[in-house]
C-alpha positions as CSV (number, residue, x, y, z in Angstrom):
1,M,102.7,184.3,140.1
2,R,99.2,185.5,139.5
3,V,97.9,182.0,139.9
4,V,99.4,181.6,143.4
5,S,97.9,184.9,144.5
6,C,94.4,184.2,143.2
7,M,94.2,180.7,144.6
8,A,95.4,181.7,148.0
9,N,92.8,181.0,150.7
10,P,92.0,184.3,152.5
11,V,91.9,182.5,155.9
12,L,95.3,180.9,155.1
13,V,96.8,184.3,154.1
14,L,95.5,185.9,157.3
15,G,96.9,183.0,159.3
16,I,100.3,183.5,157.8
17,G,100.2,187.2,158.5
18,L,99.1,186.7,162.1
19,L,101.9,184.1,162.7
20,A,104.5,186.5,161.2
21,Q,103.3,189.3,163.5
22,G,103.3,186.7,166.4
23,F,107.0,186.2,165.9
24,F,107.6,189.9,165.7
25,S,105.6,190.5,168.8
26,A,107.4,187.6,170.6
27,R,110.8,189.2,169.8
28,V,109.6,192.5,171.3
29,L,108.2,190.7,174.3
30,V,111.4,188.7,174.9
31,Q,113.6,191.8,174.6
32,W,111.2,193.9,176.8
33,I,111.1,191.3,179.6
34,Q,114.9,190.7,179.6
35,S,115.6,194.5,179.5
36,E,113.2,195.1,182.4
37,R,114.9,192.4,184.5
38,A,118.4,193.9,183.7
39,R,117.2,197.5,184.1
40,H,118.8,198.4,180.8
41,V,118.2,197.7,177.1
42,L,119.4,194.3,175.9
43,S,119.8,192.7,172.5
44,P,118.8,189.0,173.1
45,S,119.6,186.3,170.6
46,L,115.9,185.3,170.5
47,F,115.1,188.8,169.3
48,W,117.0,188.1,166.1
49,V,115.8,184.5,165.7
50,F,112.2,185.6,165.9
51,S,113.0,188.6,163.6
52,L,114.2,186.2,160.9
53,L,111.2,183.8,161.2
54,G,108.8,186.8,161.1
55,A,110.5,188.3,158.1
56,Y,110.1,185.0,156.1
57,L,106.4,184.7,156.9
58,L,105.6,188.4,156.5
59,C,107.3,188.5,153.1
60,L,105.1,185.6,152.0
61,Y,102.1,187.4,153.4
62,G,102.9,190.5,151.5
63,W,103.4,188.4,148.3
64,L,100.0,186.8,148.7
65,R,98.4,190.2,149.4
66,D,100.1,191.7,146.3
67,D,101.5,194.3,148.6
68,F,104.9,195.5,147.4
69,A,105.5,197.8,150.5
70,I,105.4,194.8,152.8
71,V,107.8,192.7,150.7
72,L,110.2,195.6,150.2
73,G,110.4,196.2,154.0
74,Q,111.4,192.6,154.8
75,F,114.2,192.5,152.1
76,I,116.0,195.6,153.5
77,S,116.6,194.2,157.0
78,Y,117.0,190.5,156.1
79,Y,120.8,190.3,156.1
80,V,121.1,192.5,159.2
81,Y,119.2,189.8,161.1
82,L,121.8,187.2,159.8
83,W,124.7,189.5,160.9
84,N,123.3,189.8,164.4
85,L,122.9,186.1,164.7
86,K,126.5,185.7,163.6
87,V,127.7,188.2,166.3
88,K,125.6,186.4,168.9
89,G,127.2,183.1,168.0
90,V,123.9,181.5,166.8
91,W,124.7,181.5,163.1
92,L,127.5,178.9,163.2
93,R,125.4,176.6,165.3
94,L,122.8,176.2,162.6
95,P,123.0,173.3,160.1
96,Y,125.1,174.1,157.0
97,L,122.2,173.5,154.6
98,L,120.0,175.8,156.6
99,R,122.6,178.6,156.6
100,L,123.0,178.1,152.8
101,L,119.2,178.4,152.3
102,L,119.0,181.5,154.5
103,L,121.9,183.2,152.6
104,L,120.5,182.4,149.1
105,T,116.8,183.0,149.7
106,P,116.8,186.8,148.7
107,V,119.0,186.0,145.7
108,L,116.7,183.2,144.5
109,A,113.6,185.5,145.0
110,I,115.2,188.3,143.0
111,T,116.2,185.9,140.3
112,F,112.6,184.6,140.1
113,V,111.2,188.1,140.0
114,A,113.6,189.1,137.2
115,G,112.4,186.2,135.1
116,H,108.8,187.4,135.5
117,A,109.4,191.2,135.4
118,D,106.3,192.2,133.4
119,E,104.0,190.2,135.6
120,F,105.7,191.6,138.7
121,V,105.2,195.2,137.6
122,S,101.6,194.5,136.7
123,R,100.8,192.7,139.9
124,F,102.7,194.8,142.5
125,L,103.3,198.3,140.9
126,S,100.1,198.6,138.9
127,N,97.7,197.2,141.4
128,R,94.3,198.9,141.2
129,E,93.6,198.0,144.8
130,I,96.6,200.1,145.9
131,P,96.8,203.6,144.3
132,L,100.3,204.9,143.5
133,W,100.2,207.4,146.3
134,L,99.3,204.8,148.9
135,L,102.0,202.4,147.5
136,L,104.6,205.2,147.9
137,F,103.3,206.1,151.4
138,G,103.4,202.4,152.5
139,S,106.8,201.9,151.0
140,V,108.3,204.9,152.7
141,G,106.9,203.7,156.0
142,Q,108.3,200.3,155.5
143,V,111.7,201.6,154.4
144,L,111.8,204.0,157.4
145,F,110.8,201.1,159.8
146,T,113.5,198.8,158.4
147,L,116.2,201.4,158.1
148,R,116.4,201.2,161.9
149,F,118.2,197.8,161.4
150,I,120.7,199.4,159.0
151,Y,121.4,202.0,161.7
152,Q,121.6,199.3,164.4
153,W,124.0,197.3,162.2
154,L,126.3,200.3,161.7
155,Y,126.1,201.3,165.4
156,S,126.8,197.7,166.5
157,R,129.8,197.3,164.2
158,R,131.3,200.4,165.7
159,Y,131.2,198.7,169.2
160,G,131.9,195.2,168.0
161,E,128.7,193.7,169.6
162,S,125.0,193.6,169.0
163,R,123.3,196.7,170.5
164,L,119.9,198.4,170.3
165,P,120.6,202.1,170.8
166,S,118.1,204.8,171.5
167,A,117.9,206.0,167.8
168,F,116.8,202.5,166.9
169,W,113.8,202.7,169.1
170,G,113.0,206.3,167.9
171,I,113.0,205.2,164.3
172,S,111.0,202.1,165.2
173,L,108.3,204.4,166.8
174,L,108.1,206.7,163.8
175,G,108.0,203.8,161.3
176,A,105.4,201.8,163.3
177,L,103.1,204.8,163.5
178,S,103.3,205.3,159.7
179,I,102.7,201.6,159.1
180,V,99.6,201.7,161.4
181,V,98.2,204.5,159.3
182,Y,98.9,202.5,156.1
183,G,97.3,199.5,157.7
184,I,94.2,201.4,158.6
185,I,93.9,202.8,155.0
186,R,94.4,199.3,153.6
187,H,92.1,197.7,156.2
188,D,95.0,195.4,157.1
189,F,94.3,194.0,160.5
190,V,97.6,192.1,160.6
191,L,99.7,195.3,160.2
192,I,97.6,197.3,162.7
193,L,97.7,194.6,165.4
194,G,101.4,193.9,165.0
195,Q,102.6,197.5,165.1
196,S,100.2,198.6,167.9
197,F,101.8,196.1,170.3
198,G,105.3,197.2,169.3
199,I,104.6,200.9,169.8
200,V,104.2,200.3,173.6
201,A,107.5,198.4,173.8
202,Y,109.4,201.1,171.7
203,I,108.3,203.8,174.1
204,R,109.2,201.7,177.1
205,N,112.7,201.1,175.7
206,L,113.2,204.8,175.1
207,V,112.2,205.4,178.8
208,L,114.8,202.8,180.0
209,L,117.5,204.3,177.8
210,R,116.7,207.8,179.1
211,R,117.1,206.6,182.7
212,E,120.4,205.0,181.8
213,E,121.7,208.3,180.4
214,K,120.6,210.1,183.5
């Protein structure tokens, strides 16, 4: 694992991170545009497709950056993305082998890490570039940010369809702000850029939902 990290080209790592945030920004943009047209908050299929693509790439980016907080954040919401794709009718339209790969990816990753536990702890949890307090702060921010999808999943199951309620956007806003602070401390342009764009959309969705309630 250490060899992969050390040999990674910084430009390539940055490119992977920017592409991941590009997918995340695209999901927000698609959701924002469609919601503005409908005059109420929607949960488009593309939102979840772009979420899955972004999660894959950002997890790889976090791995190459030796950043446990980023990797942890993507794992929490991964299967929620798959569930929403299933509810939207997209999941069963994917090729069988692709569905199998998507389902098994986290399991394979955890199995791989378990076989290299000592190196994983040394690389991610004892990283001199990320003090323990900063690691905890970043992890809390990522967990808060991704717990919005756990809430969205529970809320959507209650109504039997994919929805994006007001609390989802409120949690998104708090999580994004904490990640921006973490990104500033870490000098991580990818995190700062990606979350700054999202903050504007989160506030706008809260405004739309407030109007609906009135």
